SEGU-755377 format. One record per residue: residue in one letter; x, y, z of N, C-alpha, C, CB in turn. Coordinates in steps of 0.001 Angstrom, whole numbers. Glycine has a CB too. Example, Ala and Ser with C-alpha at 12.3 -4.5 7.8 and 13.67 -1.06 7.14 Angstrom:
aa; nc1; nc2; nc3; cac1; cac2; cac3; cc1; cc2; cc3; cbc1; cbc2; cbc3
a; 13190; -5690; 7800; 12300; -4500; 7800; 13200; -3300; 7800; 11308; -4473; 9046
s; 12850; -2250; 7080; 13670; -1060; 7140; 12900; 30; 7870; 14084; -598; 5725
//
This chain:
aa; nc1; nc2; nc3; cac1; cac2; cac3; cc1; cc2; cc3; cbc1; cbc2; cbc3
m; 27383; -291871; -9534; 27162; -292829; -11136; 26485; -291607; -12006; 25776; -294554; -11040
i; 26916; -291315; -13070; 26993; -289977; -13635; 25306; -290283; -14630; 28826; -289652; -14719
h; 24142; -289781; -14280; 23038; -289659; -15145; 23238; -289978; -16922; 22590; -288174; -14865
r; 23139; -290588; -17497; 23206; -290967; -18832; 22914; -289643; -19835; 22152; -292165; -19036
s; 21754; -288898; -19077; 21725; -287311; -20051; 22743; -286499; -19862; 20523; -286274; -19751
v; 23065; -286054; -18703; 23975; -285457; -18302; 25165; -285918; -19105; 24020; -285572; -16982
f; 25724; -286958; -19157; 26672; -287670; -19727; 26953; -287060; -20867; 26382; -288941; -19888
t; 25409; -287864; -21771; 25792; -287334; -23325; 26270; -285823; -23199; 24345; -287389; -24466
i; 25651; -285278; -22957; 25748; -283478; -22682; 27248; -283518; -22475; 24768; -282663; -21062
f; 27764; -283887; -21000; 29107; -283668; -21498; 29920; -283844; -22702; 29636; -284155; -20889
l; 29652; -285196; -23581; 30607; -285728; -24229; 30332; -284459; -25404; 30453; -287475; -24582
f; 28839; -284221; -25708; 28682; -283354; -26638; 29364; -281858; -26489; 27338; -283314; -26766
l; 29077; -281562; -25661; 30183; -280178; -25168; 31430; -280529; -25665; 30436; -279880; -23389
l; 32116; -281467; -24959; 33695; -281743; -25092; 34081; -281955; -26423; 34186; -282979; -24315
a; 33536; -282353; -27414; 33578; -282793; -28708; 33486; -281307; -29336; 32372; -283931; -29116
s; 32499; -280280; -28795; 32216; -279096; -29274; 33437; -278173; -28898; 30880; -278645; -28756
g; 34122; -278663; -27985; 34949; -277603; -27538; 34402; -276278; -27263; 35891; -277441; -28409
f; 33387; -276310; -25984; 32483; -275460; -25265; 32945; -276145; -23874; 30742; -275533; -25740
l; 33230; -277079; -23622; 33918; -277376; -21719; 34628; -276351; -21439; 35112; -278773; -21323
f; 34496; -276191; -20068; 35521; -275185; -18762; 36498; -275543; -19157; 35534; -275399; -17020
s; 38093; -275211; -19106; 39091; -275757; -19081; 39295; -275294; -17684; 39997; -275507; -20156
q; 40462; -276036; -17417; 41197; -275588; -16572; 42242; -274154; -16759; 41805; -276703; -16332
g; 41700; -273315; -15853; 42846; -272008; -16113; 42419; -271480; -16461; 43913; -271849; -16750
y; 40809; -271082; -17122; 39920; -270323; -17608; 39493; -269426; -16618; 38953; -271010; -18143
v; 39409; -268023; -16680; 39108; -267479; -15609; 37104; -267391; -15848; 40151; -265925; -15491
t; 36626; -267567; -14332; 35426; -267590; -14736; 34810; -266288; -13348; 34789; -269422; -14797
g; 33383; -266628; -13605; 32772; -265638; -12040; 32413; -264055; -12689; 34438; -265372; -10442
n; 33114; -262701; -11248; 32583; -261547; -11941; 33857; -260917; -12385; 31637; -260581; -11043
q; 35184; -261279; -12982; 36003; -260578; -13803; 35136; -259938; -14585; 36951; -261314; -14506
p; 36285; -258612; -14791; 35875; -257771; -15707; 35988; -257932; -16991; 36295; -256840; -15515
y; 36643; -259198; -17041; 36740; -259423; -18694; 35790; -260696; -18867; 38513; -259787; -19343
t; 35181; -260931; -17864; 34343; -262274; -18211; 32439; -262244; -17588; 35377; -263742; -17241
i; 31560; -262305; -18297; 30450; -262265; -18447; 29348; -263486; -18382; 30521; -261721; -19383
r; 28560; -263568; -17660; 27768; -264883; -17507; 26040; -264617; -17552; 28243; -265599; -15949
g; 25599; -266193; -17799; 24541; -266372; -18267; 23739; -267434; -18144; 24677; -266194; -19170
e; 22440; -267823; -18237; 22162; -268745; -18232; 20779; -269352; -19098; 22285; -268795; -17116
v; 20761; -270231; -19551; 19456; -270056; -20542; 18905; -272145; -20314; 20196; -269320; -22872
f; 17759; -272004; -20561; 17093; -273415; -20307; 16701; -273494; -21991; 15530; -273462; -18962
v; 16536; -274847; -22198; 15934; -275084; -23445; 14804; -276880; -23057; 17561; -275206; -24838
d; 13549; -276453; -23271; 12758; -277367; -23507; 12830; -278698; -24571; 11886; -276667; -23718
l; 12933; -279762; -23272; 13499; -280659; -24297; 12097; -281665; -24965; 14830; -281682; -23452
e; 10468; -280915; -24556; 9456; -281352; -25295; 8667; -279766; -26122; 8414; -282310; -24131
p; 9189; -279059; -27191; 9033; -278128; -27348; 7560; -277625; -28313; 10219; -277920; -27670
i; 6574; -277229; -27912; 5470; -277014; -28443; 5376; -275290; -28420; 4358; -277869; -27660
y; 5705; -274374; -29458; 5541; -272708; -29612; 4689; -272825; -30722; 6996; -271668; -29939
a; 3439; -271771; -29803; 2665; -271006; -30715; 1790; -272360; -31587; 3806; -269911; -31764
g; 1386; -273102; -30944; 474; -274437; -31453; 1195; -275223; -32328; -881; -274091; -32248
h; 2563; -275039; -32164; 3542; -275976; -33393; 4319; -276736; -33102; 4379; -275376; -34239
v; 4585; -278108; -33306; 5465; -278828; -32342; 6429; -278736; -33445; 5033; -280393; -31649
d; 7656; -278426; -32773; 8984; -278739; -33158; 9268; -279947; -34226; 9662; -279027; -31915
d; 10112; -279556; -34946; 10393; -280640; -36193; 10577; -281745; -35703; 11565; -280444; -37101
e; 11792; -281650; -34430; 12434; -282657; -33553; 11385; -283066; -32268; 13911; -281992; -32981
y; 10627; -283883; -31838; 9953; -283841; -31271; 10108; -285241; -30441; 9003; -283439; -31944
p; 10614; -285346; -28682; 11380; -284434; -28182; 12755; -284339; -28515; 11276; -284517; -27029
l; 13244; -283692; -28132; 14710; -283056; -28749; 15889; -284553; -28209; 15243; -280999; -27675
s; 16827; -284498; -28598; 17848; -285237; -28209; 18571; -284510; -27230; 18623; -285631; -29263
i; 19435; -285080; -26116; 20659; -284411; -25695; 21095; -283408; -26581; 21710; -285313; -25523
t; 21913; -283946; -27348; 22780; -283361; -28732; 22301; -282162; -29264; 22746; -284332; -30000
s; 20944; -282404; -29569; 20266; -280886; -30275; 20088; -279605; -28960; 18287; -281309; -31038
a; 19338; -280443; -27954; 19338; -279448; -26804; 20170; -278651; -26089; 19008; -279871; -26054
g; 21792; -279237; -26396; 22498; -278473; -26426; 23172; -277289; -27288; 22899; -279023; -26164
r; 22867; -278228; -28603; 23690; -276849; -29569; 22153; -276033; -29465; 24444; -277321; -31801
r; 21219; -275778; -29182; 20436; -275020; -29192; 20940; -273955; -27956; 19166; -275726; -29157
a; 20877; -274512; -27044; 21296; -273715; -25676; 22899; -272365; -26248; 22009; -275409; -24173
l; 23755; -273694; -26904; 24891; -272499; -27008; 24394; -271278; -28076; 26475; -273218; -27644
e; 23448; -271835; -28764; 23013; -271001; -30033; 22472; -269504; -29144; 21519; -271963; -31119
e; 21489; -270225; -28404; 20937; -268635; -27766; 21912; -267817; -26793; 19499; -268849; -26762
a; 22568; -268625; -26334; 23829; -267949; -25438; 24422; -267368; -26104; 24792; -268677; -24763
a; 24855; -267474; -27321; 25952; -266912; -28237; 24521; -265715; -28511; 26798; -268179; -29844
m; 23835; -265789; -29027; 22429; -264714; -29278; 22437; -263598; -28492; 20969; -265349; -28927
f; 22412; -263984; -26620; 22692; -263059; -26350; 23781; -262072; -25678; 22056; -263128; -26134
y; 25371; -262922; -25814; 26249; -262528; -25506; 26301; -261459; -26858; 27222; -263584; -25135
s; 25889; -261696; -27651; 25771; -260411; -28797; 25412; -259293; -28439; 24884; -260550; -29832
a; 24110; -259463; -28017; 23479; -259157; -28170; 23869; -257837; -26518; 22498; -260269; -28598
m; 24909; -258334; -25771; 25068; -257693; -24425; 26479; -256963; -24988; 25179; -258882; -22897
i; 27188; -257236; -25716; 28704; -257176; -26170; 28304; -255937; -27117; 29487; -258755; -27025
y; 27814; -256258; -28179; 27273; -255418; -29287; 26335; -254843; -29707; 27307; -255726; -29968
g; 25290; -255200; -29191; 23546; -254677; -29296; 23431; -254844; -30831; 23095; -252737; -28731
w; 22635; -253714; -30756; 22040; -253288; -31837; 21570; -252085; -32448; 21349; -253781; -31820
s; 21609; -251903; -33640; 21481; -250149; -34235; 19896; -250389; -34580; 22702; -249548; -36025
f; 19157; -249087; -34701; 17411; -249447; -34149; 17330; -248063; -34919; 16747; -249591; -31995
n; 16142; -247934; -35948; 15032; -247141; -35849; 13545; -247142; -35821; 15192; -246623; -36494
y; 13433; -246274; -34995; 12328; -246489; -34466; 11154; -245163; -34512; 12739; -246935; -33140
v; 9812; -245639; -34861; 8790; -245357; -35171; 7716; -245063; -34694; 8658; -245833; -35606
p; 7451; -244050; -33565; 6186; -244565; -32814; 4648; -244736; -33450; 6035; -243623; -31709
g; 3897; -245316; -32956; 2773; -245204; -33618; 1413; -244264; -33471; 2498; -246270; -33548
e; 813; -243443; -33945; -400; -242780; -33641; -1358; -243266; -34698; -248; -241224; -33610
r; -2768; -243254; -34164; -3749; -243611; -34513; -4289; -241970; -35492; -4551; -244251; -33131
a; -4245; -241008; -35043; -4611; -239465; -35966; -3804; -239344; -36989; -4401; -238001; -35185
r; -2500; -240038; -36733; -1922; -239885; -38183; -1649; -241032; -39416; -662; -239364; -37928
q; -2622; -242287; -38564; -2593; -243374; -39134; -916; -243680; -39558; -3651; -243275; -40286
l; -203; -243740; -38364; 1333; -243998; -38361; 1494; -245187; -37600; 2231; -242820; -37731
d; 1939; -246613; -38381; 1995; -247607; -37677; 3239; -247651; -36766; 1865; -248628; -38488
e; 3679; -248351; -35569; 4606; -248248; -34392; 5784; -249472; -35271; 3709; -248811; -32516
i; 6906; -249000; -35557; 7768; -249593; -36293; 9347; -249610; -35828; 7572; -249010; -37499
l; 9561; -250730; -35205; 11107; -250591; -34890; 11883; -251567; -35706; 11453; -250863; -33327
d; 12874; -251217; -36330; 13903; -252034; -37443; 15209; -252090; -36545; 14246; -251083; -39148
m; 15633; -253172; -36139; 16788; -253200; -35578; 17243; -254322; -36196; 16821; -253175; -34177
k; 19205; -253765; -36176; 20266; -254422; -36834; 21070; -254723; -36149; 20812; -253901; -37700
p; 21785; -256120; -36153; 22919; -256326; -34804; 24089; -255504; -35696; 23470; -258397; -34238
v; 24804; -255167; -34630; 26152; -254467; -34755; 27015; -255053; -34795; 26511; -253720; -33992
s; 27035; -256376; -34531; 28001; -257781; -35097; 27670; -258819; -33828; 30113; -257413; -35250
q; 28041; -260130; -34592; 27237; -261197; -33681; 28650; -262162; -33229; 25785; -262243; -34738
i; 28357; -263326; -32299; 29094; -264290; -31917; 28373; -265303; -32461; 29371; -264363; -30566
q; 29716; -265885; -33341; 29103; -267141; -34055; 28867; -268590; -33030; 30237; -267535; -35359
f; 28329; -269616; -33488; 28446; -270296; -32447; 29586; -271309; -32952; 27082; -270860; -31965
g; 29938; -271816; -31751; 31425; -272353; -31808; 33026; -271105; -31476; 31467; -272992; -33602
d; 32653; -270143; -31088; 33311; -268881; -30742; 34436; -269586; -29720; 32183; -267618; -30001
p; 35510; -270032; -29288; 36251; -270031; -28172; 36240; -269192; -26688; 37223; -269835; -28702
g; 35702; -268181; -27083; 35518; -267130; -25979; 33964; -267841; -25230; 35337; -265228; -26784
l; 33319; -268615; -25460; 32100; -269094; -24978; 32155; -270715; -24750; 30985; -268668; -25994
r; 32102; -270554; -23364; 32191; -271921; -22440; 31514; -272363; -21187; 33367; -272029; -22030
v; 30601; -273596; -21222; 30076; -274018; -20235; 30373; -274249; -19108; 29763; -274649; -20427
t; 29789; -273862; -17921; 30343; -274541; -16642; 29529; -275020; -15742; 31096; -273771; -15925
d; 27960; -275190; -16229; 27607; -275587; -15390; 26140; -276592; -15986; 27569; -274429; -14458
t; 25779; -277894; -16306; 24661; -278034; -17162; 23955; -278762; -16129; 24855; -278746; -18623
e; 22163; -279071; -16065; 21565; -279901; -15416; 19926; -279849; -16209; 21747; -279505; -13808
i; 19451; -280905; -15748; 18059; -281640; -16455; 17215; -281729; -15347; 18236; -283256; -17167
r; 16262; -281118; -15835; 14817; -281012; -14392; 13891; -280837; -15118; 14689; -279654; -13089
e; 12220; -281547; -14684; 11007; -281281; -15484; 11436; -280928; -16882; 10139; -280132; -14866
m; 12153; -281702; -17428; 12067; -282158; -19156; 12649; -280661; -19767; 10035; -282611; -19886
r; 13726; -279738; -19329; 13999; -278329; -19393; 15714; -278588; -19113; 13007; -277280; -18131
l; 16716; -278415; -20096; 17764; -279078; -19946; 18670; -277070; -19512; 18213; -280355; -21673
r; 19320; -276833; -18572; 19521; -275736; -17812; 21056; -275859; -18169; 18979; -275768; -16192
v; 21146; -274775; -18349; 23059; -274544; -19345; 23333; -273052; -18860; 23066; -274520; -21800
w; 24720; -273115; -17431; 25080; -271803; -17226; 26592; -272092; -17786; 24860; -271199; -15590
t; 26954; -270287; -18842; 28008; -270774; -20031; 28634; -269273; -19073; 27501; -270840; -22324
d; 29787; -268986; -19679; 30861; -267903; -19191; 31085; -267376; -21016; 32652; -268780; -18115
y; 31548; -266270; -20662; 32253; -265427; -21822; 32999; -264795; -21727; 31777; -264746; -22424
h; 34136; -265059; -22389; 35800; -264382; -21793; 35839; -263202; -22969; 37596; -265789; -21948
l; 36030; -261996; -22717; 35956; -260679; -23263; 37469; -260381; -23814; 35423; -259588; -22101
n; 37928; -260231; -25447; 39183; -260208; -25718; 38734; -258586; -25740; 39882; -261159; -27051
d; 40002; -257852; -26057; 40510; -256020; -25345; 39128; -255324; -26316; 42871; -255070; -26097
s; 39151; -256010; -27457; 37995; -254991; -28261; 36854; -255340; -27793; 37841; -255074; -29885
q; 36133; -256586; -27469; 34944; -256557; -26619; 34971; -255997; -25253; 34506; -257803; -26487
q; 35601; -255972; -24877; 35916; -254941; -22937; 35555; -253689; -23722; 38176; -254769; -21857
r; 36188; -253143; -25121; 35915; -251721; -25071; 34177; -251590; -25619; 37156; -250846; -26166
h; 34022; -252347; -26020; 32595; -252138; -26701; 31739; -252046; -24903; 31991; -253904; -28087
m; 31831; -252633; -24467; 31357; -253175; -22890; 31308; -251747; -22045; 32694; -254445; -22041
q; 32640; -251187; -22297; 32594; -250498; -21763; 32056; -248876; -22101; 33498; -250807; -21451
v; 31702; -249153; -23472; 30716; -247925; -23891; 29423; -248227; -23389; 30570; -247668; -25500
w; 29075; -249357; -23037; 27791; -249570; -22755; 27496; -248857; -20968; 27561; -251364; -22991
r; 28616; -249209; -20882; 28510; -248199; -19072; 28674; -246792; -18879; 29732; -248572; -17965
t; 29236; -246101; -19978; 29199; -244961; -20124; 28486; -243911; -20481; 29711; -244933; -20465
g; 28885; -242497; -20774; 27931; -241656; -21588; 26817; -241601; -21598; 27971; -241731; -22561
m; 25978; -241316; -22627; 24581; -240970; -22548; 23594; -242278; -22543; 24260; -240024; -23770
v; 24070; -243261; -22126; 23337; -244631; -21944; 22249; -244671; -20857; 24372; -245737; -21577
r; 21389; -244875; -21011; 19976; -245152; -20196; 19752; -246629; -19879; 18643; -244664; -21084
n; 19039; -246716; -19009; 18985; -248208; -18235; 17072; -248422; -18560; 19609; -248067; -15964
a; 16749; -249449; -19158; 14897; -249525; -19771; 14877; -251422; -19323; 14554; -249032; -22408
q; 13767; -251396; -18792; 13578; -252702; -18736; 11867; -252838; -19025; 14172; -253282; -17260
a; 11463; -254091; -19943; 10117; -253788; -20472; 9876; -255675; -20756; 10114; -252448; -22141
l; 8576; -256270; -21025; 8411; -257203; -21482; 8085; -257092; -23009; 7633; -257733; -20728
g; 8211; -258453; -23090; 7923; -258590; -24832; 7374; -259876; -25384; 9317; -258438; -25694
y; 6402; -260040; -25981; 5703; -260940; -26482; 5934; -261668; -27956; 4621; -260390; -26387
g; 6151; -262977; -27611; 6091; -263483; -29062; 4593; -263290; -29981; 6433; -265109; -28941
p; 4606; -263900; -30671; 3179; -264610; -31741; 2100; -265619; -31209; 3802; -265582; -33029
s; 832; -265344; -30902; 149; -266238; -30549; -775; -267094; -31451; -385; -265733; -29718
i; -252; -266638; -32684; -538; -267432; -33649; -153; -267784; -34341; -1031; -267362; -34060
l; 690; -268728; -35668; 1285; -268395; -36293; 954; -269673; -37454; 2493; -268039; -35641
d; 804; -268643; -38779; 391; -269679; -40382; 1653; -270980; -40625; 544; -268327; -42236
e; 3008; -270425; -40460; 3993; -270960; -40140; 5015; -271076; -39597; 4147; -271080; -40505
y; 5758; -271576; -39097; 6607; -271996; -37930; 8152; -270909; -38625; 6824; -274216; -37807
p; 8313; -270579; -37929; 9733; -269877; -38152; 10917; -270450; -37535; 9722; -268505; -37653
g; 10435; -271043; -36608; 12158; -272035; -35845; 11632; -271170; -34092; 14820; -271072; -36925
w; 12056; -271878; -33508; 12846; -271805; -32073; 13385; -270703; -32131; 13927; -272838; -31711
l; 14250; -270572; -32145; 15042; -269290; -32283; 14254; -268009; -32972; 16331; -269636; -33168
a; 13625; -268258; -33709; 12832; -266886; -34711; 11916; -266282; -33909; 11882; -267340; -36167
i; 11396; -267290; -33033; 10361; -266832; -32187; 10819; -265899; -30868; 9634; -268096; -31736
k; 12001; -266871; -30421; 12715; -265709; -29430; 13097; -264678; -29420; 13502; -265824; -29043
k; 13566; -264607; -30871; 13868; -263303; -31206; 12485; -261941; -31428; 14690; -263607; -32569
m; 11567; -262557; -31966; 10483; -261906; -32632; 9881; -261319; -30736; 9246; -263285; -33892
a; 10009; -262186; -29427; 9603; -262113; -28503; 10504; -260978; -27775; 9464; -263342; -28066
l; 11911; -260754; -28065; 12942; -260147; -27898; 13096; -258837; -28002; 13608; -260589; -28480
e; 12706; -258613; -29350; 12705; -257468; -30428; 11182; -256673; -29645; 12507; -258205; -32479
d; 10356; -257155; -29271; 9030; -256856; -29025; 9255; -255939; -27711; 8057; -258230; -28848
a; 9908; -256912; -26487; 10826; -255846; -25445; 11406; -254882; -25638; 11740; -256217; -24905
a; 12180; -254901; -26371; 13358; -253792; -26878; 12307; -252574; -27022; 14329; -254230; -28604
r; 11396; -252884; -28433; 10212; -252183; -28817; 9584; -250836; -27680; 9114; -253439; -28977
a; 9233; -252088; -26777; 8371; -251141; -25352; 9312; -250673; -24829; 7474; -251901; -24071
a; 10998; -250856; -24511; 11754; -250153; -23340; 11906; -248716; -24142; 13409; -250987; -22811
i; 12349; -248615; -25809; 12275; -247670; -26344; 11415; -246949; -26186; 12387; -247798; -27177
r; 10002; -247195; -26641; 8855; -246678; -26300; 8860; -245961; -25304; 8041; -247439; -26164
a; 9168; -246475; -23778; 8924; -246009; -22460; 9234; -244864; -22196; 9424; -246638; -21607
l; 10968; -244700; -23031; 12385; -244106; -22584; 11599; -242519; -23309; 14278; -245020; -23521
l; 11218; -242950; -24473; 10665; -241604; -25125; 9724; -240942; -24723; 10292; -241684; -26238
q; 8575; -242101; -24215; 7370; -241179; -23596; 8396; -239976; -21522; 5450; -243132; -22970
g; 9094; -240761; -21697; 9519; -240524; -20051; 10558; -239223; -20707; 10537; -242253; -18940
s; 10942; -239153; -21477; 11831; -238121; -21566; 11253; -236879; -22249; 12994; -238590; -22237
e; 10298; -237375; -23996; 9821; -236226; -25123; 8183; -235730; -24554; 9728; -237076; -27031
r; 8285; -234596; -24158; 7488; -233587; -24315; 6179; -233778; -25301; 8341; -232573; -24729
n; 6432; -233933; -26354; 5603; -234142; -27997; 6581; -235347; -28380; 5711; -232487; -29423
r; 5065; -236331; -29012; 5696; -237437; -29823; 6647; -237108; -31116; 4552; -238269; -30319
p; 7853; -237695; -30858; 8452; -237657; -32113; 8317; -238283; -33259; 9348; -237797; -31991
r; 8877; -238059; -34713; 8478; -239033; -35636; 9099; -240137; -35902; 8358; -238593; -36626
e; 10357; -239322; -35224; 11436; -240892; -35229; 12517; -240695; -34360; 12259; -241340; -36815
a; 12824; -242288; -34218; 14193; -241588; -33376; 14812; -242904; -33560; 14066; -240930; -31494
t; 16322; -242190; -33803; 17621; -243504; -34060; 18783; -243637; -32793; 18720; -243045; -35679
g; 19297; -244707; -32587; 20286; -245157; -31651; 20786; -246256; -31753; 19951; -245150; -30561
f; 21117; -246543; -30525; 21504; -248422; -30431; 21452; -248859; -28880; 23428; -248900; -31060
i; 20932; -250223; -28910; 20200; -250730; -27701; 21094; -252181; -27442; 18355; -250975; -28038
s; 21264; -252496; -26171; 21847; -253711; -26054; 21263; -254471; -24924; 23241; -253568; -25926
l; 21237; -255681; -24528; 21364; -256242; -23205; 21912; -256060; -22269; 21587; -257012; -23153
a; 21181; -255562; -21214; 22253; -255503; -19483; 22171; -256781; -18944; 21599; -254360; -17996
s; 21592; -258077; -19164; 21955; -259142; -19045; 21292; -260071; -20002; 21861; -259401; -17852
f; 21280; -261024; -19455; 20317; -262334; -19689; 18980; -262247; -19908; 20313; -263184; -18635
p; 18314; -262168; -20580; 16592; -262442; -20171; 15874; -263901; -19893; 15700; -261917; -21439
r; 14913; -263183; -19217; 14139; -264178; -19080; 12770; -264788; -19233; 14302; -264235; -18402
y; 12635; -265919; -20229; 11561; -266520; -21137; 10550; -267191; -20132; 12206; -267662; -22263
y; 9348; -267161; -20277; 8414; -267805; -19793; 7489; -267948; -20798; 7967; -267286; -18704
i; 6346; -269022; -20493; 4893; -269046; -21025; 4106; -268799; -21015; 4417; -269446; -21114
d; 3625; -267861; -21531; 2252; -266878; -20880; 998; -267275; -21886; 2575; -264824; -21002
s; 99; -267753; -21557; -1077; -267780; -22791; -916; -268443; -24243; -1377; -266326; -23165
g; 305; -269576; -23713; 962; -270443; -25020; 1624; -269814; -25731; 138; -271044; -25953
r; 1950; -268694; -25422; 2929; -267774; -26017; 4493; -267339; -24926; 1903; -266322; -26353
w; 5503; -267102; -25787; 6671; -266703; -25569; 6302; -265350; -24842; 7537; -266666; -26846
t; 6842; -265007; -23434; 6750; -264108; -22613; 8470; -263841; -22513; 5843; -264571; -21285
v; 8874; -262410; -22522; 9973; -262692; -22189; 10477; -261060; -21055; 10827; -263105; -23740
s; 11123; -261050; -20032; 11566; -259636; -19358; 12961; -259813; -19282; 10931; -259266; -17821
a; 13076; -258676; -19800; 14858; -258075; -20552; 15267; -256747; -19961; 14860; -257660; -22534
r; 16214; -256544; -19535; 16890; -255197; -19367; 17945; -254797; -20519; 17648; -255204; -17979
f; 17418; -253592; -20347; 18373; -253315; -22231; 18899; -251956; -21481; 17019; -252898; -24377
r; 20365; -251555; -22395; 20842; -250049; -22143; 20296; -249540; -23380; 22570; -249732; -21951
v; 20011; -248277; -23700; 19960; -247969; -24894; 20530; -246350; -24925; 18502; -248271; -25405
q; 20971; -246216; -26024; 21586; -244671; -26386; 20565; -244323; -27480; 23398; -244589; -27043
i; 20068; -243592; -27557; 19434; -242367; -28502; 20379; -241391; -29050; 18417; -241477; -27708
t; 20599; -241253; -30419; 21476; -240834; -31125; 20980; -239307; -31436; 21690; -241783; -32259
e; 19431; -239761; -32199; 19160; -238542; -32868; 17568; -239044; -32692; 19938; -238226; -34552
i; 16684; -237695; -32758; 15297; -237718; -32411; 14977; -236728; -33477; 14869; -237340; -30834
y; 13987; -237193; -33890; 13267; -236158; -35732; 12124; -235953; -35048; 12844; -237196; -37750
p; 11836; -234077; -34633; 10141; -233930; -34504; 9295; -234180; -35614; 9712; -232552; -34150
f; 7880; -234192; -35363; 7042; -233573; -37145; 7372; -232406; -37217; 5202; -233474; -37429
p; 7501; -232281; -38552; 7367; -230597; -38932; 6001; -230025; -38648; 7623; -230275; -40597
a; 6141; -228674; -38205; 5849; -227661; -38121; 5096; -226909; -39231; 6781; -227266; -37789
y; 3504; -227025; -38620; 2593; -226585; -39876; 2193; -224642; -40064; 919; -227579; -39559
//
């Protein structure tokens, strides 16, 4: 007998058009990428209880697909960035401005669910994403040229006056990990601290989130292409 919750997920995914269909190519094919996301059914983040508590299976399934779409966007297209290293002596704040190059939307026909499971009040969802020709070219760019690999931890806020939403908090943690990765690359390659750096950054794989001291923490692997480094002017 199918567990009622799993059966509900099945019906939601079937109605949404996300279920794996016969003849769809999966696995480690060159035009398919794969990832796993977890959704807490009783979400409490940074001391804020979610608007819906506990989550219905339908809401949890939708969140899983929205999060997967965000990660696939970051893997295929990535972000452009402008990074300013902080320095106390010059009273400069560390600033990272990231903008998505392009985004995969909820309902994209290339995204398919291949497996679901509920365990310890968490919904686990495995998905595949089938790349079209244009997306394959984007992925190829991230594997060639002057692209460097980096891994870093990022942290979401521990205290929030207003709750921006579950996905916004996860984005904050992921952007903090990107900031740490870019900073580490520059520290390893530049003898002098630059005034500013620009480039592109993408996820190498789905990141891993967990709660540490009440806030989201994420471990993420990135591919980074630094296109321009601006030094401080000589006096």
